BABAPA-932994 format. One record per residue: x, y, z of N, C-alpha, C in turn. Coordinates in steps of 0.2 Angstrom, whole numbers, plus 5000, padded with zeros to 4 digits. Layout:
N
XYZXYZXYZ;...
END
This chain:
143
501049464821500649524821500249534826;499849494830499449494836499949504842;500549464842500949474847501249544847;501349584842501649644842501049704846;500449674843499849714845499849714853;499749654856499749644862500249674867;500849684864501549704867501349784868;501149814862501049884862500549904867;499949874867499549874871499549874877;500049814880500349814887500849884888;501249894884501749944886501350014886;500850024882500450084882499950094889;499750024890499450034897499950044903;500450014903501050024907501150104909;501350124902501550194902500950244904;500350224903499750264906499750264913;499850194916499950184924500450234926;501050234924501750264926501550334927;501150364921500950444921500550454926;500050424928499550434932499750424939;500250364940500650374946501050444948;501450464943501850514943501350584945;500950594942500350664943500150644950;499850594951499550574959500150584964;500850564963501150574969501350654969;501350684963501450764963500850804967;500250774964499850814968499750794977;499850734977499850724986500550754988;500950754985501650794988501450874988;501050894984500950964983500550984990;500050934992499650944997499950935004;500250895004500550865011500950905013;501050915021501450955024502250945022;502350875022503050855020502950835013;503450855009503350835002503550755000;503850725005504050655003503650615007;503350555004503050515007503450455011;503350445017503850395021503350335022;503550285019503150225020503350195027;502950145030503150105036503450055035;503850025040504249965039503849905037;504049875032503849815028503949755034;503349715035503349655040503549605035;503049595029503249535025502949565018;503349535013503149545006503149465003;502549445001502349394997502349404991;502649364986502749364979502249304975;501949324970501649264966501949204965;501849154966502249094966502249084958;502849074955502949054949502749104943;502749164946502649214941502949224934;502649224929503049234922503249314921;503549324916503549394913502949434912;502549384908501849414906501349424913;501449384917501149394923501249474927;501849474926502149554930501749614926;501549604919501049654917500449634916;500149584919499449564918499149544925;499549524929499249504936499549544943;499149544949499549564954499949524956;500649544957501049484958501449494966;501149554970501449544977500749564982;501049544988500549574993501049604998;501049655001501549695005501049705012;501449685017501149695024501549745028;501349795030501649855034501749845041;502149875045502149865053501649905055;501349945052500749995055500149975053;499949905051499449875049499049895043;499449915040499249935032499449895027;499149875022499349835017499449855009;499849845005499949854999499749804994;499249804989499149764984499249784977;500049804976500149834969499849794963;499549844959499149824954499549824948;499449784942499849774937499649824932;500149844927500149904923499449904919;499149844917498549824913497949854917;497949864924497349874928497249964928;496649984927496450044929496350064937;496350014941496150024948496750034952;496650094957497250114961497050094968;497350044971497050044978497450094983;497050124987497350194990497750164996;498350214997498850205003498350205009;498550165014498150155020497750105021;497650065016497249995016497449965022;496949955027497149915033497049845031;497449795036497349725035497249695042;496949635043496949605050496949525048;497149495052497149415051496749385057;496149355054495549335058495349265057;495449215061495249145058495749115053;496349135052496649095047496649125041;496349185040496349235035496649285034;496849335030497149385029496649425026;496349475029495849525026496149595026;496049615019496149685018495549725016;495649785020495049835020495349905016;494849935012494949995009494850045014;495250085017495050145022494550125027;493950155027493550145033492850095031;492950045027492550005024492449945030;491849925031491749885035491849805033;491749795026491849735022492549735019;492949675019493549675016493449675008;493949705006493949704997494349644995;494749615000495249554998495249495004;495149455002495249385008495749345004;496349315009496749265007496749215013;496749155011496949105016497549105019;497849105025498349105027498749025028;499048995022499148925023499748905028;500148945028500648945033501049015035;501549015039501849085040502249115034;502149075029502549095022502149105015;501549075017501049075011500349105012;500249135007499449155007499149135000;498549115001498149094994497649134994;497449164988496949214986496349174987;495949204991495249174990494649214987;494649274988494149314986494249394985;493849434982493949504981493249534980;493149594982492549634979492749674974;493449684973493549734967494049684963;494149704956494649674952495349684953;495649624955496349644958496849594953;496649574948496949534942497449484945;497049444950497349384952496749314951;497049264950496549214951496349174957;495849154958495649114964496149054965;496349054971496748994973497549014971;497749084968498449104968498849104973;499349084973499749064979500349134979;500449164985500849204985501349184991;502049184991502549154996502949214997;503149205003503749245006504349205007;504849235003505449225004505749235010;506149185015506249195021506749245022;507149265017507749315017507349385016;506549385015506249445014505749475020;505949435025505549445031505949485035;505449535039505749585044505849555051;
END
């Protein structure tokens, strides 16, 4: 019975996030001069190492870096936090720093272990990931 309850809660949360995303997309599209949102080219996509099916609902499972210097930290369906588009990133002293819009302090810090591996270090917002979680980039997934 407990498994069914957890499943229903996860599915309910996922449905709520999808509805919120659709409403946000419609509102943004209505205000934009161009109704379609064009994303910049992806430089690299890092995936949570050894992610389980449950992780896909409960944890942040990817880090996306775009050519224009913005980053995507897609949140799991269980999260009510929505990281706005346009979050900037920089790599300084072996760390990937992600900034929310015009903030001076990074909201997320990852250690750049090598050219294909990021290790989550810290965050000032809840990103639903564990300290030392590893995100790896498949060589076929690089631009």
